[in-house]
N, C-alpha and C positions, 0 to 999 in steps of 0.2 A: 687239687694238687695234692692233697693227702692220698687221694685214691689211687692216683697214678705214681706216687712216689717210688715205687718198687720198679716200675716199668721205665721210667724216664728220669734223666739228672735233674734234681730241684733246680740248680743253677741255670740250665737250659729252660726250664718250664717257667721260672721267675723272670727270665729277660722275654720268653715271649708273651707273657702274661701282662709284662711291664710294671712287677712288684718286685720289692727288695725279698732277698732270701733271709734276710734278718727277720723282716717282718713277719714272712711264713714261719718261721720255727718259735718267733713270740708268740703267735696265735696257734701253734699247735702246742706250746707248754701250756697256755689257758684252758685248751680244749683237747685234752689228752685221749678222749674218744670223741672226734667229730660226729660221727653218726647217732651217738647216744644221747637223749635228751634227759639232764638230772632231775626235772621236775615232773617228769611224766607221771610219776606214782603220785605224787602230790594234786596233780590236775585230776587225775582220776579219784582219789580221795574226796577233793573238794567236790567234784559233780555227784559222786553217790550221798554225799551228806546234802547235797542240795537237791536231789531228786527226792531224798526220804523225807525231808523237810516239805515236801509237795510245792516244792519251786518258790519257798517263802523267805527264807533265812537269807541274810544279807552277810556280809564279810567277817563280821564281829560274832555273830552266833555261828557261823562256820567252823571259825576259827576254836573256837570253844568247844564244838562238837565233833573236831577231827580226832581220829585215832590216837592211842598214846606214841605211837612212833614217830608221828610227826610234831613233838612236844615243842621243839625249837623253832617252829615256824613263826614268823612274826605277820602281823596285820597286812603290812605292806605286801607281802609275798603272796597273801592269800588273794588280795586285791587285785594284783596283777595277774596272778593266775586266771581269775575268775572274768577278768577283762579280756585276755585272752580266749578263754573259752566262749565268751559273748553271754555269759549269764549274769543276772542282776536279783537282787532281794527285791521284795515286794515293799515298796515305800506305803506308809498309809496317807490317806487323803488329807488336804488340808480342809480346816473345820470352813463351812461356807459361812459367810457373813449375812445374817437374815433381816437384822436391823438396821437399816441407813438412817440417822438422823435427818431431819429437814433444817437446813442451814437457814431457812428463810421463818422458822417458828417463831414465835414470841417468847422471850424469855420468861420462866415461872417465878412468881411472887413468894418471897421470902416468908410464910405465914408465922414461923416460929421467931422472926426476927433474932436470927443468931448474930453473935458478934465475935469474930474471929481475930480481933487484935491482942496483940500482946497484952498481958496483965500489966506490964511497966507503962505502956504507951496509955492506957486507960487510966492509970493513976497520973499520970502527967497532964492529960487532956481535962481533967476535974478540976 
């Protein structure tokens, strides 16, 4: 509708598309330049930082590595742009568990004869 606004009346287009004129004008006030993307420069900067890091950096490292012109950018916005671009940081692998205890093994004897009861209880026992 925004592209054809100069050629046709908004009232007619709204009626044919079954939308309200008020809704169109509210949308137009939220998006003054419907053809422009306000986050395209940020996405380009995020992709550049990610490529420079050899595709390793995650959202937090990218946020701290962005140029100064993007100082007000939030972590949420960086994550959202990364999701839209389809890029991800490298996540370190979990440590592999190599020793698995045998549940059927006998318990080890206490050769030192340690006593872990409270000193108060030892006193009362005597």
